[in-house]
A tleap script that builds the chain and sets N, CA, C and O, in Angstrom:
source leaprc.protein.ff14SB
mol = sequence {
  NMET LYS ASN SER ILE GLU GLN SER ILE ILE
  ASP LEU ASN GLY GLU GLU ALA SER LYS ALA
  SER LEU LEU LYS PHE MET GLY ASN VAL LEU
  ILE LEU SER THR MET GLU THR VAL ALA GLU
  VAL ASN ILE LEU SER GLU LYS CYS GLY LEU
  GLY ILE ASN ASN MET LYS LYS LEU LEU MET
  ASP GLN MET PHE PRO ARG GLN LEU HIE VAL
  ILE TYR CASN
}
set mol.1.N position { 0.747 -1.321 0.165 }
set mol.1.CA position { -0.073 0.084 -0.118 }
set mol.1.C position { 0.928 1.045 -0.052 }
set mol.1.O position { 1.952 0.917 0.619 }
set mol.2.N position { 0.579 2.243 -0.907 }
set mol.2.CA position { 1.216 3.482 -1.166 }
set mol.2.C position { 0.605 4.571 -0.400 }
set mol.2.O position { -0.598 4.701 -0.627 }
set mol.3.N position { 1.119 5.401 0.461 }
set mol.3.CA position { 0.804 6.706 1.108 }
set mol.3.C position { 0.730 7.797 0.062 }
set mol.3.O position { 0.878 7.604 -1.145 }
set mol.4.N position { 0.478 9.010 0.662 }
set mol.4.CA position { 0.545 10.154 -0.285 }
set mol.4.C position { 1.905 10.768 -0.289 }
set mol.4.O position { 2.187 11.515 -1.226 }
set mol.5.N position { 2.969 10.490 0.851 }
set mol.5.CA position { 4.045 10.908 0.948 }
set mol.5.C position { 4.976 10.127 0.151 }
set mol.5.O position { 6.084 10.647 0.025 }
set mol.6.N position { 4.834 9.239 -0.300 }
set mol.6.CA position { 5.959 7.986 -0.934 }
set mol.6.C position { 5.448 8.095 -2.600 }
set mol.6.O position { 4.347 8.225 -3.134 }
set mol.7.N position { 6.828 7.971 -3.097 }
set mol.7.CA position { 6.575 7.662 -4.660 }
set mol.7.C position { 6.462 6.254 -5.033 }
set mol.7.O position { 5.740 5.899 -5.965 }
set mol.8.N position { 7.164 5.431 -4.321 }
set mol.8.CA position { 7.214 4.156 -4.779 }
set mol.8.C position { 7.720 3.277 -3.493 }
set mol.8.O position { 8.112 3.842 -2.471 }
set mol.9.N position { 7.687 2.022 -3.605 }
set mol.9.CA position { 8.285 1.031 -2.585 }
set mol.9.C position { 9.302 0.316 -3.116 }
set mol.9.O position { 9.189 -0.058 -4.284 }
set mol.10.N position { 10.391 0.017 -2.419 }
set mol.10.CA position { 11.473 -0.767 -3.181 }
set mol.10.C position { 11.461 -1.902 -1.961 }
set mol.10.O position { 11.527 -1.735 -0.744 }
set mol.11.N position { 11.351 -3.121 -2.749 }
set mol.11.CA position { 11.074 -4.229 -1.914 }
set mol.11.C position { 12.318 -4.834 -1.355 }
set mol.11.O position { 13.036 -5.408 -2.174 }
set mol.12.N position { 12.740 -4.807 0.012 }
set mol.12.CA position { 13.956 -5.217 0.530 }
set mol.12.C position { 13.624 -6.679 1.244 }
set mol.12.O position { 14.380 -7.074 2.132 }
set mol.13.N position { 12.639 -7.360 0.896 }
set mol.13.CA position { 12.247 -8.582 1.652 }
set mol.13.C position { 13.282 -9.503 1.441 }
set mol.13.O position { 13.830 -9.735 0.363 }
set mol.14.N position { 13.558 -10.093 2.689 }
set mol.14.CA position { 14.886 -10.928 2.670 }
set mol.14.C position { 16.124 -10.655 2.709 }
set mol.14.O position { 17.071 -11.424 2.545 }
set mol.15.N position { 16.126 -9.162 3.005 }
set mol.15.CA position { 17.304 -8.449 3.259 }
set mol.15.C position { 17.465 -8.280 4.988 }
set mol.15.O position { 16.588 -8.542 5.812 }
set mol.16.N position { 18.695 -7.821 5.237 }
set mol.16.CA position { 18.765 -7.545 6.629 }
set mol.16.C position { 17.912 -6.086 6.757 }
set mol.16.O position { 17.692 -5.273 5.859 }
set mol.17.N position { 17.494 -6.033 8.228 }
set mol.17.CA position { 16.860 -4.862 8.380 }
set mol.17.C position { 17.463 -3.436 8.106 }
set mol.17.O position { 16.912 -2.428 7.663 }
set mol.18.N position { 18.709 -3.646 8.488 }
set mol.18.CA position { 19.854 -2.411 8.299 }
set mol.18.C position { 19.843 -1.910 7.107 }
set mol.18.O position { 19.992 -0.699 6.952 }
set mol.19.N position { 19.672 -2.720 6.108 }
set mol.19.CA position { 19.764 -2.597 4.574 }
set mol.19.C position { 18.702 -1.390 4.254 }
set mol.19.O position { 19.162 -0.583 3.446 }
set mol.20.N position { 17.504 -1.123 4.673 }
set mol.20.CA position { 16.660 -0.182 4.444 }
set mol.20.C position { 17.348 1.234 4.949 }
set mol.20.O position { 17.322 2.253 4.259 }
set mol.21.N position { 17.862 1.164 6.029 }
set mol.21.CA position { 18.495 2.526 6.594 }
set mol.21.C position { 19.549 2.876 5.829 }
set mol.21.O position { 19.654 4.088 5.646 }
set mol.22.N position { 20.596 1.987 5.182 }
set mol.22.CA position { 21.656 2.073 4.395 }
set mol.22.C position { 21.172 2.826 2.825 }
set mol.22.O position { 21.741 3.771 2.279 }
set mol.23.N position { 20.059 2.140 2.376 }
set mol.23.CA position { 19.735 2.670 1.372 }
set mol.23.C position { 18.956 3.992 1.287 }
set mol.23.O position { 18.863 4.704 0.287 }
set mol.24.N position { 18.491 4.175 2.322 }
set mol.24.CA position { 17.866 5.835 2.761 }
set mol.24.C position { 18.906 6.692 2.690 }
set mol.24.O position { 18.780 7.761 2.094 }
set mol.25.N position { 20.136 6.307 3.328 }
set mol.25.CA position { 21.228 6.999 3.411 }
set mol.25.C position { 21.739 7.197 2.031 }
set mol.25.O position { 22.246 8.271 1.706 }
set mol.26.N position { 21.644 6.375 1.352 }
set mol.26.CA position { 22.532 6.610 -0.031 }
set mol.26.C position { 21.638 7.549 -0.784 }
set mol.26.O position { 22.185 8.336 -1.557 }
set mol.27.N position { 20.110 7.572 -0.637 }
set mol.27.CA position { 19.125 8.396 -1.369 }
set mol.27.C position { 19.630 9.892 -0.876 }
set mol.27.O position { 20.011 10.781 -1.638 }
set mol.28.N position { 19.560 9.966 0.410 }
set mol.28.CA position { 19.956 11.306 0.932 }
set mol.28.C position { 21.206 11.849 0.588 }
set mol.28.O position { 21.243 13.065 0.401 }
set mol.29.N position { 22.140 11.254 0.479 }
set mol.29.CA position { 23.474 11.548 -0.128 }
set mol.29.C position { 23.339 12.180 -1.342 }
set mol.29.O position { 23.750 13.328 -1.517 }
set mol.30.N position { 22.588 11.275 -2.527 }
set mol.30.CA position { 22.265 11.586 -3.684 }
set mol.30.C position { 21.704 13.018 -3.853 }
set mol.30.O position { 22.202 13.793 -4.669 }
set mol.31.N position { 20.446 13.419 -2.906 }
set mol.31.CA position { 19.816 14.672 -3.043 }
set mol.31.C position { 20.816 15.839 -2.653 }
set mol.31.O position { 21.038 16.791 -3.401 }
set mol.32.N position { 21.468 15.651 -1.254 }
set mol.32.CA position { 22.470 16.531 -0.816 }
set mol.32.C position { 23.528 16.884 -1.953 }
set mol.32.O position { 23.796 18.075 -2.114 }
set mol.33.N position { 24.035 16.100 -2.608 }
set mol.33.CA position { 25.281 16.331 -3.440 }
set mol.33.C position { 24.488 16.957 -4.663 }
set mol.33.O position { 25.144 17.866 -5.173 }
set mol.34.N position { 23.558 16.789 -5.135 }
set mol.34.CA position { 22.542 17.427 -6.257 }
set mol.34.C position { 22.431 18.912 -5.900 }
set mol.34.O position { 22.846 19.818 -6.623 }
set mol.35.N position { 21.812 19.079 -4.680 }
set mol.35.CA position { 21.635 20.316 -3.983 }
set mol.35.C position { 22.943 21.257 -4.267 }
set mol.35.O position { 22.942 22.283 -4.947 }
set mol.36.N position { 24.120 20.643 -3.555 }
set mol.36.CA position { 25.128 21.324 -3.355 }
set mol.36.C position { 25.860 21.811 -4.794 }
set mol.36.O position { 26.376 22.922 -4.909 }
set mol.37.N position { 25.827 20.870 -5.808 }
set mol.37.CA position { 26.238 21.012 -7.132 }
set mol.37.C position { 25.478 22.192 -7.718 }
set mol.37.O position { 26.058 23.131 -8.265 }
set mol.38.N position { 24.109 22.107 -7.579 }
set mol.38.CA position { 23.403 23.115 -8.296 }
set mol.38.C position { 23.743 24.545 -7.772 }
set mol.38.O position { 23.833 25.553 -8.473 }
set mol.39.N position { 23.935 24.455 -6.284 }
set mol.39.CA position { 24.274 25.716 -5.550 }
set mol.39.C position { 25.552 26.279 -6.239 }
set mol.39.O position { 25.645 27.388 -6.766 }
set mol.40.N position { 26.480 25.367 -6.152 }
set mol.40.CA position { 27.992 25.944 -6.748 }
set mol.40.C position { 27.985 26.409 -8.009 }
set mol.40.O position { 28.558 27.462 -8.288 }
set mol.41.N position { 27.329 25.672 -8.925 }
set mol.41.CA position { 27.021 26.178 -10.274 }
set mol.41.C position { 26.566 27.550 -10.482 }
set mol.41.O position { 27.025 28.413 -11.231 }
set mol.42.N position { 25.537 27.590 -9.645 }
set mol.42.CA position { 24.778 29.118 -9.606 }
set mol.42.C position { 25.678 30.072 -9.095 }
set mol.42.O position { 25.693 31.174 -9.644 }
set mol.43.N position { 26.426 29.858 -8.152 }
set mol.43.CA position { 27.403 30.839 -7.628 }
set mol.43.C position { 28.425 31.006 -8.606 }
set mol.43.O position { 28.860 32.154 -8.692 }
set mol.44.N position { 28.939 30.116 -9.395 }
set mol.44.CA position { 30.039 30.207 -10.410 }
set mol.44.C position { 29.509 31.079 -11.632 }
set mol.44.O position { 30.265 31.801 -12.281 }
set mol.45.N position { 28.047 30.944 -11.912 }
set mol.45.CA position { 27.664 31.737 -13.110 }
set mol.45.C position { 27.309 33.200 -12.613 }
set mol.45.O position { 27.277 34.159 -13.384 }
set mol.46.N position { 27.034 33.289 -11.191 }
set mol.46.CA position { 26.920 34.719 -10.670 }
set mol.46.C position { 28.111 35.336 -10.836 }
set mol.46.O position { 28.163 36.352 -11.529 }
set mol.47.N position { 29.306 34.789 -10.195 }
set mol.47.CA position { 30.600 35.347 -10.276 }
set mol.47.C position { 31.260 35.625 -11.730 }
set mol.47.O position { 31.972 36.610 -11.925 }
set mol.48.N position { 30.977 34.716 -12.683 }
set mol.48.CA position { 31.469 35.051 -13.937 }
set mol.48.C position { 30.519 35.862 -14.786 }
set mol.48.O position { 30.603 35.839 -16.014 }
set mol.49.N position { 29.727 36.491 -14.221 }
set mol.49.CA position { 28.917 37.391 -14.757 }
set mol.49.C position { 27.776 36.930 -15.909 }
set mol.49.O position { 27.161 37.627 -16.716 }
set mol.50.N position { 27.743 35.652 -15.695 }
set mol.50.CA position { 26.625 35.070 -16.485 }
set mol.50.C position { 25.197 35.026 -15.880 }
set mol.50.O position { 24.183 34.859 -16.558 }
set mol.51.N position { 25.219 35.168 -14.737 }
set mol.51.CA position { 24.039 35.522 -13.993 }
set mol.51.C position { 23.123 33.983 -13.788 }
set mol.51.O position { 23.191 33.080 -14.622 }
set mol.52.N position { 22.372 33.910 -12.665 }
set mol.52.CA position { 21.722 32.747 -12.324 }
set mol.52.C position { 20.522 32.411 -13.325 }
set mol.52.O position { 20.193 31.237 -13.492 }
set mol.53.N position { 19.874 33.453 -13.986 }
set mol.53.CA position { 18.738 33.378 -14.850 }
set mol.53.C position { 19.270 32.532 -16.052 }
set mol.53.O position { 18.496 31.741 -16.591 }
set mol.54.N position { 20.381 32.644 -16.435 }
set mol.54.CA position { 21.289 32.153 -17.671 }
set mol.54.C position { 21.485 30.635 -17.323 }
set mol.54.O position { 21.169 29.779 -18.149 }
set mol.55.N position { 21.998 30.308 -16.121 }
set mol.55.CA position { 22.195 29.248 -15.703 }
set mol.55.C position { 20.873 28.261 -15.579 }
set mol.55.O position { 20.887 27.055 -15.823 }
set mol.56.N position { 19.991 28.855 -15.248 }
set mol.56.CA position { 18.787 28.351 -14.701 }
set mol.56.C position { 18.134 27.916 -16.276 }
set mol.56.O position { 17.757 26.746 -16.356 }
set mol.57.N position { 17.992 28.716 -17.430 }
set mol.57.CA position { 17.681 28.317 -18.693 }
set mol.57.C position { 18.254 26.977 -19.095 }
set mol.57.O position { 17.717 25.942 -19.489 }
set mol.58.N position { 19.759 27.382 -18.828 }
set mol.58.CA position { 20.537 26.242 -19.409 }
set mol.58.C position { 20.231 24.808 -18.806 }
set mol.58.O position { 20.225 23.748 -19.432 }
set mol.59.N position { 19.974 25.002 -17.440 }
set mol.59.CA position { 19.875 23.822 -16.544 }
set mol.59.C position { 18.347 23.266 -16.847 }
set mol.59.O position { 18.100 22.070 -16.999 }
set mol.60.N position { 17.512 24.158 -16.903 }
set mol.60.CA position { 16.041 23.717 -16.953 }
set mol.60.C position { 15.846 23.328 -18.576 }
set mol.60.O position { 15.464 22.197 -18.878 }
set mol.61.N position { 16.106 24.241 -19.501 }
set mol.61.CA position { 15.577 23.994 -20.663 }
set mol.61.C position { 16.339 23.135 -21.569 }
set mol.61.O position { 15.791 22.433 -22.419 }
set mol.62.N position { 17.613 23.192 -21.386 }
set mol.62.CA position { 18.799 22.439 -22.384 }
set mol.62.C position { 19.114 21.069 -21.606 }
set mol.62.O position { 18.663 20.044 -22.117 }
set mol.63.N position { 19.721 20.983 -20.623 }
set mol.63.CA position { 20.247 20.102 -19.913 }
set mol.63.C position { 19.291 18.886 -19.229 }
set mol.63.O position { 19.335 17.742 -19.683 }
set mol.64.N position { 18.548 19.199 -18.253 }
set mol.64.CA position { 17.821 18.602 -17.417 }
set mol.64.C position { 16.539 18.963 -17.416 }
set mol.64.O position { 16.126 19.257 -16.294 }
set mol.65.N position { 15.619 19.060 -18.449 }
set mol.65.CA position { 14.348 19.374 -18.114 }
set mol.65.C position { 13.869 18.438 -17.569 }
set mol.65.O position { 14.121 17.260 -17.823 }
set mol.66.N position { 12.885 18.980 -16.495 }
set mol.66.CA position { 11.923 17.884 -15.587 }
set mol.66.C position { 12.785 16.835 -14.853 }
set mol.66.O position { 12.268 15.761 -14.544 }
set mol.67.N position { 14.097 17.101 -14.555 }
set mol.67.CA position { 14.807 16.342 -13.809 }
set mol.67.C position { 15.260 16.713 -12.437 }
set mol.67.O position { 14.909 17.830 -12.057 }
set mol.68.N position { 15.939 16.022 -11.663 }
set mol.68.CA position { 16.189 16.240 -10.197 }
set mol.68.C position { 16.873 17.638 -10.200 }
set mol.68.O position { 16.463 18.526 -9.452 }
set mol.69.N position { 17.771 17.800 -10.927 }
set mol.69.CA position { 18.607 19.105 -10.878 }
set mol.69.C position { 17.713 20.333 -10.849 }
set mol.69.O position { 17.897 21.274 -10.077 }
set mol.70.N position { 16.775 20.265 -11.701 }
set mol.70.CA position { 15.655 21.396 -11.908 }
set mol.70.C position { 14.913 21.417 -10.565 }
set mol.70.O position { 14.647 22.501 -10.047 }
set mol.71.N position { 14.635 20.487 -10.096 }
set mol.71.CA position { 13.601 20.463 -8.870 }
set mol.71.C position { 14.454 21.235 -7.579 }
set mol.71.O position { 13.886 22.051 -6.852 }
set mol.72.N position { 15.826 20.873 -7.416 }
set mol.72.CA position { 16.451 21.438 -6.510 }
set mol.72.C position { 17.042 22.836 -6.733 }
set mol.72.O position { 17.640 23.450 -5.848 }
set mol.73.N position { 16.854 23.258 -7.863 }
set mol.73.CA position { 17.188 24.559 -8.255 }
set mol.73.C position { 16.173 25.518 -7.829 }
set mol.73.O position { 16.305 26.713 -8.089 }
savepdb mol mol.pdb
quit
């Protein structure tokens, strides 16, 4: 059964219970590293004089439309 706060279920049936926490930790690392990368690129584009809006256009329209980087930008 899926709740309104979850997107999907990864069945770890037959695995040790600690594997679920490890998988969640890995997901959190991916989210945080994505957020950090987007922030660093925005800072770099601002410092180089390109501006955040141009980086946003590149990120959202050209490279990763409707992808994780866009969500965290």
